[in-house]
PDB file of N, CA, C and O in Angstrom:
ATOM      1  N   MET A   1      34.644  28.681  95.693  1.00  0.00           N
ATOM      2  CA  MET A   1      33.351  29.350  95.810  1.00  0.00           C
ATOM      3  C   MET A   1      33.007  30.007  94.470  1.00  0.00           C
ATOM      4  O   MET A   1      33.860  30.638  93.848  1.00  0.00           O
ATOM      5  N   THR A   2      31.789  29.861  94.042  1.00  0.00           N
ATOM      6  CA  THR A   2      31.323  30.415  92.788  1.00  0.00           C
ATOM      7  C   THR A   2      30.850  31.856  92.980  1.00  0.00           C
ATOM      8  O   THR A   2      30.151  32.171  93.944  1.00  0.00           O
ATOM      9  N   TYR A   3      31.239  32.712  92.058  1.00  0.00           N
ATOM     10  CA  TYR A   3      30.831  34.120  92.104  1.00  0.00           C
ATOM     11  C   TYR A   3      29.340  34.244  91.805  1.00  0.00           C
ATOM     12  O   TYR A   3      28.842  33.656  90.845  1.00  0.00           O
ATOM     13  N   ILE A   4      28.637  35.006  92.624  1.00  0.00           N
ATOM     14  CA  ILE A   4      27.213  35.304  92.408  1.00  0.00           C
ATOM     15  C   ILE A   4      27.114  36.784  92.042  1.00  0.00           C
ATOM     16  O   ILE A   4      27.395  37.646  92.874  1.00  0.00           O
ATOM     17  N   PRO A   5      26.718  37.085  90.805  1.00  0.00           N
ATOM     18  CA  PRO A   5      26.702  38.484  90.362  1.00  0.00           C
ATOM     19  C   PRO A   5      25.668  39.325  91.097  1.00  0.00           C
ATOM     20  O   PRO A   5      24.588  38.855  91.456  1.00  0.00           O
ATOM     21  N   LYS A   6      26.042  40.610  91.313  1.00  0.00           N
ATOM     22  CA  LYS A   6      25.154  41.571  91.960  1.00  0.00           C
ATOM     23  C   LYS A   6      25.162  42.868  91.152  1.00  0.00           C
ATOM     24  O   LYS A   6      26.147  43.192  90.489  1.00  0.00           O
ATOM     25  N   VAL A   7      24.063  43.597  91.215  1.00  0.00           N
ATOM     26  CA  VAL A   7      23.983  44.912  90.593  1.00  0.00           C
ATOM     27  C   VAL A   7      25.084  45.789  91.189  1.00  0.00           C
ATOM     28  O   VAL A   7      25.338  45.749  92.392  1.00  0.00           O
ATOM     29  N   ASN A   8      25.726  46.572  90.343  1.00  0.00           N
ATOM     30  CA  ASN A   8      26.828  47.474  90.684  1.00  0.00           C
ATOM     31  C   ASN A   8      28.169  46.778  90.849  1.00  0.00           C
ATOM     32  O   ASN A   8      29.112  47.377  91.366  1.00  0.00           O
ATOM     33  N   ASP A   9      28.273  45.521  90.419  1.00  0.00           N
ATOM     34  CA  ASP A   9      29.576  44.871  90.289  1.00  0.00           C
ATOM     35  C   ASP A   9      30.088  45.140  88.881  1.00  0.00           C
ATOM     36  O   ASP A   9      29.313  45.189  87.926  1.00  0.00           O
ATOM     37  N   TYR A  10      31.384  45.313  88.764  1.00  0.00           N
ATOM     38  CA  TYR A  10      32.025  45.469  87.459  1.00  0.00           C
ATOM     39  C   TYR A  10      32.609  44.118  87.085  1.00  0.00           C
ATOM     40  O   TYR A  10      33.389  43.549  87.850  1.00  0.00           O
ATOM     41  N   VAL A  11      32.243  43.596  85.920  1.00  0.00           N
ATOM     42  CA  VAL A  11      32.651  42.246  85.533  1.00  0.00           C
ATOM     43  C   VAL A  11      33.192  42.217  84.108  1.00  0.00           C
ATOM     44  O   VAL A  11      32.928  43.108  83.300  1.00  0.00           O
ATOM     45  N   LYS A  12      33.955  41.168  83.828  1.00  0.00           N
ATOM     46  CA  LYS A  12      34.360  40.843  82.463  1.00  0.00           C
ATOM     47  C   LYS A  12      33.647  39.563  82.086  1.00  0.00           C
ATOM     48  O   LYS A  12      33.523  38.639  82.889  1.00  0.00           O
ATOM     49  N   TRP A  13      33.180  39.526  80.841  1.00  0.00           N
ATOM     50  CA  TRP A  13      32.540  38.317  80.321  1.00  0.00           C
ATOM     51  C   TRP A  13      32.890  38.209  78.850  1.00  0.00           C
ATOM     52  O   TRP A  13      32.518  39.062  78.043  1.00  0.00           O
ATOM     53  N   ARG A  14      33.604  37.159  78.515  1.00  0.00           N
ATOM     54  CA  ARG A  14      34.083  36.939  77.152  1.00  0.00           C
ATOM     55  C   ARG A  14      34.857  38.174  76.688  1.00  0.00           C
ATOM     56  O   ARG A  14      35.859  38.518  77.315  1.00  0.00           O
ATOM     57  N   ASN A  15      34.449  38.837  75.644  1.00  0.00           N
ATOM     58  CA  ASN A  15      35.183  40.029  75.193  1.00  0.00           C
ATOM     59  C   ASN A  15      34.460  41.320  75.579  1.00  0.00           C
ATOM     60  O   ASN A  15      34.648  42.352  74.935  1.00  0.00           O
ATOM     61  N   HIS A  16      33.638  41.266  76.622  1.00  0.00           N
ATOM     62  CA  HIS A  16      32.899  42.436  77.107  1.00  0.00           C
ATOM     63  C   HIS A  16      33.274  42.710  78.553  1.00  0.00           C
ATOM     64  O   HIS A  16      33.711  41.816  79.277  1.00  0.00           O
ATOM     65  N   GLN A  17      33.097  43.957  78.959  1.00  0.00           N
ATOM     66  CA  GLN A  17      33.241  44.306  80.371  1.00  0.00           C
ATOM     67  C   GLN A  17      32.351  45.492  80.671  1.00  0.00           C
ATOM     68  O   GLN A  17      32.112  46.338  79.809  1.00  0.00           O
ATOM     69  N   GLY A  18      31.860  45.548  81.903  1.00  0.00           N
ATOM     70  CA  GLY A  18      31.010  46.662  82.299  1.00  0.00           C
ATOM     71  C   GLY A  18      30.322  46.397  83.625  1.00  0.00           C
ATOM     72  O   GLY A  18      30.550  45.381  84.283  1.00  0.00           O
ATOM     73  N   TRP A  19      29.474  47.342  83.995  1.00  0.00           N
ATOM     74  CA  TRP A  19      28.737  47.265  85.256  1.00  0.00           C
ATOM     75  C   TRP A  19      27.494  46.397  85.106  1.00  0.00           C
ATOM     76  O   TRP A  19      26.802  46.468  84.090  1.00  0.00           O
ATOM     77  N   ILE A  20      27.213  45.585  86.107  1.00  0.00           N
ATOM     78  CA  ILE A  20      25.952  44.849  86.118  1.00  0.00           C
ATOM     79  C   ILE A  20      24.861  45.864  86.405  1.00  0.00           C
ATOM     80  O   ILE A  20      24.856  46.512  87.451  1.00  0.00           O
ATOM     81  N   TYR A  21      23.945  45.994  85.470  1.00  0.00           N
ATOM     82  CA  TYR A  21      22.919  47.034  85.499  1.00  0.00           C
ATOM     83  C   TYR A  21      21.606  46.515  86.071  1.00  0.00           C
ATOM     84  O   TYR A  21      20.864  47.266  86.705  1.00  0.00           O
ATOM     85  N   PHE A  22      21.312  45.214  85.846  1.00  0.00           N
ATOM     86  CA  PHE A  22      20.043  44.635  86.294  1.00  0.00           C
ATOM     87  C   PHE A  22      20.238  43.145  86.526  1.00  0.00           C
ATOM     88  O   PHE A  22      20.982  42.483  85.802  1.00  0.00           O
ATOM     89  N   LYS A  23      19.560  42.626  87.541  1.00  0.00           N
ATOM     90  CA  LYS A  23      19.506  41.190  87.801  1.00  0.00           C
ATOM     91  C   LYS A  23      18.053  40.836  88.044  1.00  0.00           C
ATOM     92  O   LYS A  23      17.404  41.416  88.915  1.00  0.00           O
ATOM     93  N   ASP A  24      17.540  39.883  87.273  1.00  0.00           N
ATOM     94  CA  ASP A  24      16.114  39.577  87.416  1.00  0.00           C
ATOM     95  C   ASP A  24      15.848  38.836  88.722  1.00  0.00           C
ATOM     96  O   ASP A  24      16.741  38.204  89.285  1.00  0.00           O
ATOM     97  N   ILE A  25      14.619  38.923  89.189  1.00  0.00           N
ATOM     98  CA  ILE A  25      14.233  38.394  90.495  1.00  0.00           C
ATOM     99  C   ILE A  25      14.352  36.870  90.569  1.00  0.00           C
ATOM    100  O   ILE A  25      14.531  36.319  91.656  1.00  0.00           O
ATOM    101  N   ASP A  26      14.256  36.188  89.434  1.00  0.00           N
ATOM    102  CA  ASP A  26      14.343  34.726  89.400  1.00  0.00           C
ATOM    103  C   ASP A  26      15.762  34.219  89.168  1.00  0.00           C
ATOM    104  O   ASP A  26      15.969  33.014  89.021  1.00  0.00           O
ATOM    105  N   ASN A  27      16.739  35.121  89.133  1.00  0.00           N
ATOM    106  CA  ASN A  27      18.148  34.760  88.919  1.00  0.00           C
ATOM    107  C   ASN A  27      18.356  33.990  87.619  1.00  0.00           C
ATOM    108  O   ASN A  27      19.139  33.041  87.573  1.00  0.00           O
ATOM    109  N   GLU A  28      17.658  34.397  86.569  1.00  0.00           N
ATOM    110  CA  GLU A  28      17.817  33.744  85.279  1.00  0.00           C
ATOM    111  C   GLU A  28      18.780  34.497  84.359  1.00  0.00           C
ATOM    112  O   GLU A  28      19.386  33.894  83.473  1.00  0.00           O
ATOM    113  N   TYR A  29      18.925  35.810  84.563  1.00  0.00           N
ATOM    114  CA  TYR A  29      19.840  36.583  83.726  1.00  0.00           C
ATOM    115  C   TYR A  29      20.218  37.891  84.407  1.00  0.00           C
ATOM    116  O   TYR A  29      19.563  38.349  85.343  1.00  0.00           O
ATOM    117  N   ILE A  30      21.302  38.473  83.899  1.00  0.00           N
ATOM    118  CA  ILE A  30      21.714  39.823  84.283  1.00  0.00           C
ATOM    119  C   ILE A  30      21.908  40.616  82.995  1.00  0.00           C
ATOM    120  O   ILE A  30      22.034  40.043  81.913  1.00  0.00           O
ATOM    121  N   THR A  31      21.932  41.938  83.124  1.00  0.00           N
ATOM    122  CA  THR A  31      22.358  42.768  82.006  1.00  0.00           C
ATOM    123  C   THR A  31      23.644  43.462  82.427  1.00  0.00           C
ATOM    124  O   THR A  31      23.803  43.876  83.576  1.00  0.00           O
ATOM    125  N   ILE A  32      24.547  43.578  81.477  1.00  0.00           N
ATOM    126  CA  ILE A  32      25.830  44.238  81.701  1.00  0.00           C
ATOM    127  C   ILE A  32      25.868  45.475  80.817  1.00  0.00           C
ATOM    128  O   ILE A  32      25.683  45.392  79.603  1.00  0.00           O
ATOM    129  N   GLU A  33      26.112  46.631  81.444  1.00  0.00           N
ATOM    130  CA  GLU A  33      26.190  47.891  80.708  1.00  0.00           C
ATOM    131  C   GLU A  33      27.578  48.004  80.092  1.00  0.00           C
ATOM    132  O   GLU A  33      28.574  48.141  80.802  1.00  0.00           O
ATOM    133  N   VAL A  34      27.635  47.946  78.762  1.00  0.00           N
ATOM    134  CA  VAL A  34      28.918  48.005  78.073  1.00  0.00           C
ATOM    135  C   VAL A  34      29.183  49.379  77.462  1.00  0.00           C
ATOM    136  O   VAL A  34      30.257  49.619  76.911  1.00  0.00           O
ATOM    137  N   GLY A  35      28.211  50.273  77.557  1.00  0.00           N
ATOM    138  CA  GLY A  35      28.404  51.624  77.033  1.00  0.00           C
ATOM    139  C   GLY A  35      27.238  52.528  77.337  1.00  0.00           C
ATOM    140  O   GLY A  35      26.135  52.070  77.637  1.00  0.00           O
ATOM    141  N   VAL A  36      27.495  53.826  77.257  1.00  0.00           N
ATOM    142  CA  VAL A  36      26.476  54.851  77.474  1.00  0.00           C
ATOM    143  C   VAL A  36      26.668  55.916  76.406  1.00  0.00           C
ATOM    144  O   VAL A  36      27.792  56.332  76.127  1.00  0.00           O
ATOM    145  N   LYS A  37      25.567  56.351  75.813  1.00  0.00           N
ATOM    146  CA  LYS A  37      25.612  57.417  74.821  1.00  0.00           C
ATOM    147  C   LYS A  37      24.673  58.533  75.257  1.00  0.00           C
ATOM    148  O   LYS A  37      23.550  58.273  75.690  1.00  0.00           O
ATOM    149  N   ILE A  38      25.125  59.752  75.146  1.00  0.00           N
ATOM    150  CA  ILE A  38      24.285  60.916  75.431  1.00  0.00           C
ATOM    151  C   ILE A  38      23.295  61.082  74.283  1.00  0.00           C
ATOM    152  O   ILE A  38      23.681  61.064  73.114  1.00  0.00           O
ATOM    153  N   LYS A  39      22.014  61.246  74.622  1.00  0.00           N
ATOM    154  CA  LYS A  39      21.001  61.478  73.590  1.00  0.00           C
ATOM    155  C   LYS A  39      21.107  62.916  73.091  1.00  0.00           C
ATOM    156  O   LYS A  39      21.418  63.818  73.869  1.00  0.00           O
ATOM    157  N   PRO A  40      20.853  63.138  71.813  1.00  0.00           N
ATOM    158  CA  PRO A  40      20.812  64.517  71.316  1.00  0.00           C
ATOM    159  C   PRO A  40      19.697  65.290  72.030  1.00  0.00           C
ATOM    160  O   PRO A  40      18.624  64.744  72.285  1.00  0.00           O
ATOM    161  N   LYS A  41      19.953  66.544  72.345  1.00  0.00           N
ATOM    162  CA  LYS A  41      18.957  67.346  73.067  1.00  0.00           C
ATOM    163  C   LYS A  41      17.628  67.424  72.339  1.00  0.00           C
ATOM    164  O   LYS A  41      16.588  67.617  72.969  1.00  0.00           O
ATOM    165  N   SER A  42      17.646  67.280  71.046  1.00  0.00           N
ATOM    166  CA  SER A  42      16.403  67.363  70.280  1.00  0.00           C
ATOM    167  C   SER A  42      15.498  66.147  70.497  1.00  0.00           C
ATOM    168  O   SER A  42      14.343  66.165  70.073  1.00  0.00           O
ATOM    169  N   THR A  43      15.997  65.089  71.149  1.00  0.00           N
ATOM    170  CA  THR A  43      15.198  63.875  71.334  1.00  0.00           C
ATOM    171  C   THR A  43      14.541  63.766  72.707  1.00  0.00           C
ATOM    172  O   THR A  43      13.813  62.807  72.964  1.00  0.00           O
ATOM    173  N   TYR A  44      14.784  64.732  73.591  1.00  0.00           N
ATOM    174  CA  TYR A  44      14.119  64.683  74.893  1.00  0.00           C
ATOM    175  C   TYR A  44      13.611  66.064  75.287  1.00  0.00           C
ATOM    176  O   TYR A  44      14.128  67.093  74.853  1.00  0.00           O
ATOM    177  N   SER A  45      12.586  66.046  76.121  1.00  0.00           N
ATOM    178  CA  SER A  45      12.011  67.314  76.576  1.00  0.00           C
ATOM    179  C   SER A  45      12.773  67.812  77.801  1.00  0.00           C
ATOM    180  O   SER A  45      13.620  67.103  78.343  1.00  0.00           O
ATOM    181  N   ARG A  46      12.476  68.999  78.219  1.00  0.00           N
ATOM    182  CA  ARG A  46      13.158  69.635  79.341  1.00  0.00           C
ATOM    183  C   ARG A  46      12.955  68.863  80.638  1.00  0.00           C
ATOM    184  O   ARG A  46      13.835  68.877  81.498  1.00  0.00           O
ATOM    185  N   VAL A  47      11.819  68.190  80.803  1.00  0.00           N
ATOM    186  CA  VAL A  47      11.518  67.499  82.054  1.00  0.00           C
ATOM    187  C   VAL A  47      11.849  66.009  82.016  1.00  0.00           C
ATOM    188  O   VAL A  47      11.728  65.328  83.034  1.00  0.00           O
ATOM    189  N   GLN A  48      12.262  65.497  80.866  1.00  0.00           N
ATOM    190  CA  GLN A  48      12.558  64.073  80.765  1.00  0.00           C
ATOM    191  C   GLN A  48      13.802  63.720  81.578  1.00  0.00           C
ATOM    192  O   GLN A  48      14.808  64.426  81.520  1.00  0.00           O
ATOM    193  N   LEU A  49      13.729  62.623  82.337  1.00  0.00           N
ATOM    194  CA  LEU A  49      14.830  62.207  83.195  1.00  0.00           C
ATOM    195  C   LEU A  49      15.890  61.401  82.451  1.00  0.00           C
ATOM    196  O   LEU A  49      17.066  61.449  82.814  1.00  0.00           O
ATOM    197  N   HIS A  50      15.499  60.676  81.435  1.00  0.00           N
ATOM    198  CA  HIS A  50      16.424  59.772  80.753  1.00  0.00           C
ATOM    199  C   HIS A  50      17.088  60.471  79.576  1.00  0.00           C
ATOM    200  O   HIS A  50      16.518  60.570  78.489  1.00  0.00           O
ATOM    201  N   ARG A  51      18.295  60.949  79.811  1.00  0.00           N
ATOM    202  CA  ARG A  51      19.008  61.699  78.788  1.00  0.00           C
ATOM    203  C   ARG A  51      20.174  60.910  78.207  1.00  0.00           C
ATOM    204  O   ARG A  51      20.980  61.447  77.447  1.00  0.00           O
ATOM    205  N   LYS A  52      20.259  59.627  78.570  1.00  0.00           N
ATOM    206  CA  LYS A  52      21.322  58.774  78.051  1.00  0.00           C
ATOM    207  C   LYS A  52      20.716  57.467  77.559  1.00  0.00           C
ATOM    208  O   LYS A  52      19.712  56.992  78.090  1.00  0.00           O
ATOM    209  N   ASP A  53      21.342  56.895  76.536  1.00  0.00           N
ATOM    210  CA  ASP A  53      21.019  55.552  76.085  1.00  0.00           C
ATOM    211  C   ASP A  53      22.040  54.610  76.709  1.00  0.00           C
ATOM    212  O   ASP A  53      23.244  54.835  76.592  1.00  0.00           O
ATOM    213  N   HIS A  54      21.577  53.579  77.356  1.00  0.00           N
ATOM    214  CA  HIS A  54      22.455  52.589  77.971  1.00  0.00           C
ATOM    215  C   HIS A  54      22.538  51.381  77.043  1.00  0.00           C
ATOM    216  O   HIS A  54      21.513  50.836  76.632  1.00  0.00           O
ATOM    217  N   ILE A  55      23.739  50.972  76.722  1.00  0.00           N
ATOM    218  CA  ILE A  55      23.962  49.830  75.840  1.00  0.00           C
ATOM    219  C   ILE A  55      24.211  48.623  76.736  1.00  0.00           C
ATOM    220  O   ILE A  55      25.199  48.568  77.467  1.00  0.00           O
ATOM    221  N   LEU A  56      23.289  47.649  76.667  1.00  0.00           N
ATOM    222  CA  LEU A  56      23.318  46.503  77.571  1.00  0.00           C
ATOM    223  C   LEU A  56      23.416  45.208  76.795  1.00  0.00           C
ATOM    224  O   LEU A  56      22.900  45.094  75.683  1.00  0.00           O
ATOM    225  N   ILE A  57      24.088  44.226  77.393  1.00  0.00           N
ATOM    226  CA  ILE A  57      24.059  42.873  76.864  1.00  0.00           C
ATOM    227  C   ILE A  57      23.474  41.964  77.940  1.00  0.00           C
ATOM    228  O   ILE A  57      23.570  42.258  79.132  1.00  0.00           O
ATOM    229  N   VAL A  58      22.875  40.872  77.515  1.00  0.00           N
ATOM    230  CA  VAL A  58      22.245  39.922  78.433  1.00  0.00           C
ATOM    231  C   VAL A  58      23.188  38.753  78.652  1.00  0.00           C
ATOM    232  O   VAL A  58      23.776  38.229  77.706  1.00  0.00           O
ATOM    233  N   CYS A  59      23.326  38.349  79.905  1.00  0.00           N
ATOM    234  CA  CYS A  59      24.109  37.165  80.262  1.00  0.00           C
ATOM    235  C   CYS A  59      23.200  36.256  81.082  1.00  0.00           C
ATOM    236  O   CYS A  59      22.838  36.584  82.212  1.00  0.00           O
ATOM    237  N   HIS A  60      22.833  35.110  80.505  1.00  0.00           N
ATOM    238  CA  HIS A  60      21.962  34.157  81.191  1.00  0.00           C
ATOM    239  C   HIS A  60      22.735  33.388  82.265  1.00  0.00           C
ATOM    240  O   HIS A  60      23.956  33.255  82.183  1.00  0.00           O
ATOM    241  N   SER A  61      22.034  32.895  83.246  1.00  0.00           N
ATOM    242  CA  SER A  61      22.660  32.279  84.421  1.00  0.00           C
ATOM    243  C   SER A  61      23.577  31.108  84.083  1.00  0.00           C
ATOM    244  O   SER A  61      24.526  30.854  84.825  1.00  0.00           O
ATOM    245  N   GLU A  62      23.333  30.396  83.007  1.00  0.00           N
ATOM    246  CA  GLU A  62      24.207  29.268  82.670  1.00  0.00           C
ATOM    247  C   GLU A  62      25.609  29.718  82.262  1.00  0.00           C
ATOM    248  O   GLU A  62      26.515  28.893  82.149  1.00  0.00           O
ATOM    249  N   TYR A  63      25.795  31.029  82.038  1.00  0.00           N
ATOM    250  CA  TYR A  63      27.109  31.567  81.694  1.00  0.00           C
ATOM    251  C   TYR A  63      27.761  32.332  82.839  1.00  0.00           C
ATOM    252  O   TYR A  63      28.861  32.859  82.670  1.00  0.00           O
ATOM    253  N   TRP A  64      27.114  32.408  83.994  1.00  0.00           N
ATOM    254  CA  TRP A  64      27.673  33.170  85.105  1.00  0.00           C
ATOM    255  C   TRP A  64      29.013  32.613  85.563  1.00  0.00           C
ATOM    256  O   TRP A  64      29.819  33.346  86.137  1.00  0.00           O
ATOM    257  N   ASN A  65      29.265  31.331  85.320  1.00  0.00           N
ATOM    258  CA  ASN A  65      30.557  30.758  85.700  1.00  0.00           C
ATOM    259  C   ASN A  65      31.696  31.334  84.854  1.00  0.00           C
ATOM    260  O   ASN A  65      32.863  31.174  85.212  1.00  0.00           O
ATOM    261  N   GLU A  66      31.375  32.004  83.734  1.00  0.00           N
ATOM    262  CA  GLU A  66      32.375  32.639  82.881  1.00  0.00           C
ATOM    263  C   GLU A  66      32.663  34.084  83.294  1.00  0.00           C
ATOM    264  O   GLU A  66      33.599  34.691  82.772  1.00  0.00           O
ATOM    265  N   LEU A  67      31.885  34.644  84.213  1.00  0.00           N
ATOM    266  CA  LEU A  67      32.076  36.030  84.641  1.00  0.00           C
ATOM    267  C   LEU A  67      33.325  36.153  85.504  1.00  0.00           C
ATOM    268  O   LEU A  67      33.606  35.288  86.334  1.00  0.00           O
ATOM    269  N   LYS A  68      34.063  37.225  85.303  1.00  0.00           N
ATOM    270  CA  LYS A  68      35.206  37.526  86.159  1.00  0.00           C
ATOM    271  C   LYS A  68      34.903  38.819  86.913  1.00  0.00           C
ATOM    272  O   LYS A  68      34.762  39.880  86.306  1.00  0.00           O
ATOM    273  N   TYR A  69      34.804  38.724  88.224  1.00  0.00           N
ATOM    274  CA  TYR A  69      34.536  39.884  89.076  1.00  0.00           C
ATOM    275  C   TYR A  69      35.773  40.779  89.102  1.00  0.00           C
ATOM    276  O   TYR A  69      36.892  40.296  89.279  1.00  0.00           O
ATOM    277  N   ILE A  70      35.563  42.092  88.923  1.00  0.00           N
ATOM    278  CA  ILE A  70      36.659  43.058  88.963  1.00  0.00           C
ATOM    279  C   ILE A  70      36.574  43.933  90.216  1.00  0.00           C
ATOM    280  O   ILE A  70      37.528  44.014  90.989  1.00  0.00           O
ATOM    281  N   LYS A  71      35.417  44.590  90.411  1.00  0.00           N
ATOM    282  CA  LYS A  71      35.240  45.481  91.561  1.00  0.00           C
ATOM    283  C   LYS A  71      33.764  45.777  91.743  1.00  0.00           C
ATOM    284  O   LYS A  71      32.936  45.342  90.943  1.00  0.00           O
ATOM    285  N   SER A  72      33.437  46.510  92.782  1.00  0.00           N
ATOM    286  CA  SER A  72      32.059  46.928  93.060  1.00  0.00           C
ATOM    287  C   SER A  72      32.021  48.427  93.297  1.00  0.00           C
ATOM    288  O   SER A  72      33.045  49.057  93.559  1.00  0.00           O
ATOM    289  N   ARG A  73      30.822  48.987  93.201  1.00  0.00           N
ATOM    290  CA  ARG A  73      30.578  50.383  93.567  1.00  0.00           C
ATOM    291  C   ARG A  73      29.360  50.414  94.462  1.00  0.00           C
ATOM    292  O   ARG A  73      28.546  49.491  94.441  1.00  0.00           O
ATOM    293  N   LYS A  74      29.227  51.475  95.253  1.00  0.00           N
ATOM    294  CA  LYS A  74      28.096  51.581  96.180  1.00  0.00           C
ATOM    295  C   LYS A  74      26.778  51.812  95.463  1.00  0.00           C
ATOM    296  O   LYS A  74      25.746  51.278  95.870  1.00  0.00           O
ATOM    297  N   SER A  75      26.803  52.609  94.394  1.00  0.00           N
ATOM    298  CA  SER A  75      25.586  52.895  93.630  1.00  0.00           C
ATOM    299  C   SER A  75      25.999  53.344  92.229  1.00  0.00           C
ATOM    300  O   SER A  75      27.188  53.441  91.925  1.00  0.00           O
ATOM    301  N   ILE A  76      25.029  53.610  91.399  1.00  0.00           N
ATOM    302  CA  ILE A  76      25.327  54.074  90.041  1.00  0.00           C
ATOM    303  C   ILE A  76      25.987  55.441  90.038  1.00  0.00           C
ATOM    304  O   ILE A  76      26.521  55.869  89.015  1.00  0.00           O
ATOM    305  N   TYR A  77      25.956  56.129  91.167  1.00  0.00           N
ATOM    306  CA  TYR A  77      26.527  57.472  91.265  1.00  0.00           C
ATOM    307  C   TYR A  77      27.973  57.459  91.732  1.00  0.00           C
ATOM    308  O   TYR A  77      28.605  58.513  91.808  1.00  0.00           O
ATOM    309  N   HIS A  78      28.509  56.283  92.047  1.00  0.00           N
ATOM    310  CA  HIS A  78      29.904  56.148  92.490  1.00  0.00           C
ATOM    311  C   HIS A  78      30.618  55.205  91.536  1.00  0.00           C
ATOM    312  O   HIS A  78      30.135  54.104  91.272  1.00  0.00           O
ATOM    313  N   GLU A  79      31.750  55.623  91.024  1.00  0.00           N
ATOM    314  CA  GLU A  79      32.524  54.787  90.102  1.00  0.00           C
ATOM    315  C   GLU A  79      33.346  53.742  90.852  1.00  0.00           C
ATOM    316  O   GLU A  79      33.605  52.678  90.289  1.00  0.00           O
ATOM    317  N   ASP A  80      33.753  53.980  92.048  1.00  0.00           N
ATOM    318  CA  ASP A  80      34.548  53.020  92.831  1.00  0.00           C
ATOM    319  C   ASP A  80      33.903  52.713  94.151  1.00  0.00           C
ATOM    320  O   ASP A  80      34.439  51.926  94.932  1.00  0.00           O
TER     321      ASP A  80
END
């Protein structure tokens, strides 16, 4: 059975690993979050919600057969 990637799965792909952050509606690509950086406080206002930069890579569907599933989480707020 071939693995079908889902958001909130943790995967390895080539020399990268991370959480699947987005999957497009047409199943053409996913993004894998390989890192997160805290933004300096001087770059956001008090009411801004996005206080982190997410480092993402794109994996197109023709490479999904190279993905190795590791684990899943319930949401972005749960690590396991």
